[in-house]
N, C-alpha and C positions, 0 to 999 in steps of 0.2 A: 269608573271612578270618574265621578265629574269635578270639576273645581268646586265646588263648596262640599262633598264628603269627602271630611277627613276621618283619620278614627277617632279619634273624641265624640264625634258626632254617630260614632257609630257604637257606643256602650251604653247600656242603658244609665237611667238618670237614679241619679241614689236615693232611696227609699229615705233612709234615715235624715237625708236634703229633707226631703216635700215633709217628713213629721214634725221635725226642729222648725220648721215655715211655720206651719199650721201648728205648731203651739205655741210659737209667739205670737200668732197673732187672734189667737184664743184667748193668751196671754193679756195682749195688750188690750181688748175685748172686758176681762174679769176685772180691769185694777180701773175701771170709768167708776165715776159714784154712785152707779147704781147697780155695781153689781159687788163681790167679796174682794179685797186685795190682798188675800189668804191664798184666794184661787190661783189669782193671776200670781203669785207666788211660787204655788207649788208647780203650774203649768210653766213659769219660768225658768222655775228647776230643771225641766222635764226638757227643756227647749233646749239648753245648754248642753245635758248630757248627751241628746240625740246629735248635737251638733258637731261635738266631740266626737263622736261615732263618725260620720260623715264628714270629716276632713281624715280621719284617719283611712276610713275606705277612698276616701277620688285620693289622696296622696298618692298610696300604693298604685292608682292609674288601673284599679278596677271596675269604676263609676265614675259617671262624669255628675258634674254640679259643687262642682269644689265654690264653686262663689256665692251659690245659695247658703252653704254652709257656713260660709263665711260673715253671709248677711243676717243668716239667721243665728249666728253666736253673738253678734256687737245685739242683735235686738234682744237675745235674750238675758244679754250682760244690761245690759239698757234699762228690760225693763225688771231685772232683779234692784238696780238702785233708784229705778220710781212707787217699787213698791216698798222697799223702806221708810221712804221719805213718805208717804201716804201714810203707812202703818206710823211711822212716829208722830207724825201732825194729827192722828187721831188719836192717841192715846194723851 
């Protein structure tokens, strides 16, 4: 084991964390005026659900990616606020 090999680095990255980050980014793109904010809202909700699953998985120590899960959670909830604001302005 070298200096940079910690046990956490050998764990696989949480797929839920990657899914939540990807859904959050796609939701961010969907909220722009060119696309549908409803799609952004659905993607944001799915991103939050996946991020919470990633938190649960990384909290147990089964996988790494806790920081990515945290940022994805923040992105998902922030996106929900933006979607609600965009939808209220449009109506």
